[in-house]
N, C-alpha and C positions, 0 to 999 in steps of 0.2 A: 476515551474513557470507558470503563466498564458499564454495561447496561443491564438493567432489570435484576439486580442482586437484592434480595430481601434482606432487611436489617431488623434489629430490635427497636429501631426508632420509628415510632408511629406518631399520629397527630397528638396523642396524649402526652407523650415524652417531649415532643416539639413544643407543645403549649406551655410546658413547665420550664423550658429553656429561657435564658434571658438575653437581652440585647447588649450591644457593646457598652452603651452608656450605663445600663443597669449593672453590668459587670464592674465597671470602674467605680460606680457608687457603692457597690457591695464591698469592694476592697477598701475604699476610703472609710466606710463605716466600721469595718473590722479593725483597721489600724487605729482609729479613734479609741477602740477598746483594748488596744495592745494585743490584737489577735490578727490571724490571717485565715485563709481557708484551710480546711482539713482539721486534723486533731492536734498537730504539733505547733504550739504557740510559743516555742522557745525564742530567746533573743535573737538567735541566728536566723530563724525563719522570719521573724519580724524584720530584721535588717534586710533580708533578701526581698521581701515584699516591698519595703520602702524604696529600695533601689529600682525595683521593677516599675513602680509608679513613675519614677523619674524617667526611666527608659521609655515607657509608653508615651508619656507626655511629650518627650523629645520627638519621637517618631510621628506622633500625631501632627506635630507642627511642620516637620521638615520632609516627610516622605513625599516623593513624587512618582506617580506611575508613568512609565514610558508610553509613548504613543502607540507602539505596536500591541502592547498588552491591553491598553485602554480600548483600542478598536476591537480586539478579540472579545473582551468583556461586554462591550456595548452591542455586539452582534449576537448575544445570547437572547433568544426570542421566546423561550419557554421558561416557566416558573422553576426556580431552583431554590432548594433549602441548603444553606451552608451552616453546618453544625461543628463547632470547635470544642474539643474536650481539652480542659485546661485546669490550672490552679494558679492562685496569685503569687505563690513563691517561686514559680518556675521561670528562670531566666530566659530560656529559649522562647517561651510563650511571650514574654514581654517584648522581646526583640522582633517577633514576627507578626503578632496579632494586629498591631496598628495598620500595617500595610495591607493585610488581608481585609481589614474593615474598610480601608479606602477603596479597595477593589470592589467590594460589595456595593458601596455607595454609588458606583458608576452606572448601575443598571437596576431599575426598579423591579426587574424580574428575579433579583437575587435577594433573598432575606437571610441575614446572618444572625445566628444565635449561639449561646455558650452554655455548656454544662460543666459541672465540676467533676473531675475524674473520680475522686474518692467516694462521691455520692452516687456514681453511676458505673460501678466496676463491671456490671454485666455488659454494658456497651463497650467500655474500654477494653475488656478481654477479648473482644472480637477484632481489635486493632493494635495488637502488640507489635513491637519492634524488636526482632531478635529475642523474643520471649519476655520482654520487659514492658511495663506500663508507661512508655515514654510519651511525653506531652511537649507541645501541643499537637493535637491530631485533628485535621479537618476532614470532615466527611461531606461530600457533595451528593445531594439527593434530588431526585426529581419531584414533581408536584405530588406524586403518590408515595413518596418516601422510599423509593427504590434507589440503591446506590448507583451513582455515576462514576465516582472516582474519589480518591483520597490524596491528601498531602500531609507530610510531617513524618517525624516530629521536628525536624530541622532541616535546613539546606544540606545538600549532599556533602559539600566540603567540611561542614561542621560535624556531620556524622562520621566522616573519616578522621577528624581530629579526635573525636570521642573514642573511636576504635583504637587509635594510637595510644591515647591516655590509658585506656583499660589494659593495654598490652605491656605497659611499663609499670611494674610494681613499685618503682621508686619515685614516680611522678606524684606531686601533690595536687589536691583538688584546687587549692587556691591559685597555683600557678596555671593550671588548666583553665580556670575560669577567666583569668586575665587574658590568656591567649584567645579564647573563644569570643569574649566580648570586644576585644580589640578587632578581631576579624569582622564582627558585625558592624562596627564603627566604620571600618574602611570600605566594606562591601556596599554600604548604603542601600540595602534592599535590592541590589542588582541581580544577585543569584536567584533569590526567591521569585523574582519576576520572570526570569527565564524558565524557571521550573513550572510556574503557573501557565505561561504561554504554551509550553509543551503539553501540559495536562489538559488545558481547555481546547487544544487543537486536535486531540485524539477522538 
């Protein structure tokens, strides 16, 4: 992982970030008001958010971290801050956040928190993907908030699926979404675990 890279994230920004349980509670509270995170509270965005709650609840229950990755995480001996940039309506976030949360739970040296993209664009704009504000984005920081590494916004095979979708002007987003979420269901967090093992071993 990269070392000693300064970021806009300091103790003040970190202290305003929220835990995974607080993130889930925030989403539930907004849905009770027929809202989601961000400014777009259209029926479609509410529907996406409701689906994402179901996805996160599923992965909370069934995700299992493999032994090799678990050992790599347990061997972290220094304090790390894991900060995820996300939004409730983001399907990739819902598919990946639960397993990342389970990773963080394996080691008391890791503290995981969340910030909303659209409320923190100054941070988001330092972590663009091909010029876009794609989420989720995980930033791994040391105790002094120096950047150690990043992951996201999605596993590499899904990133390739997205590139193929964007290159086909006749492709529909609805069909693409079915392909992507079917991939996540079949993969069962295997790819993200491989990517994190590589990330943490550098």
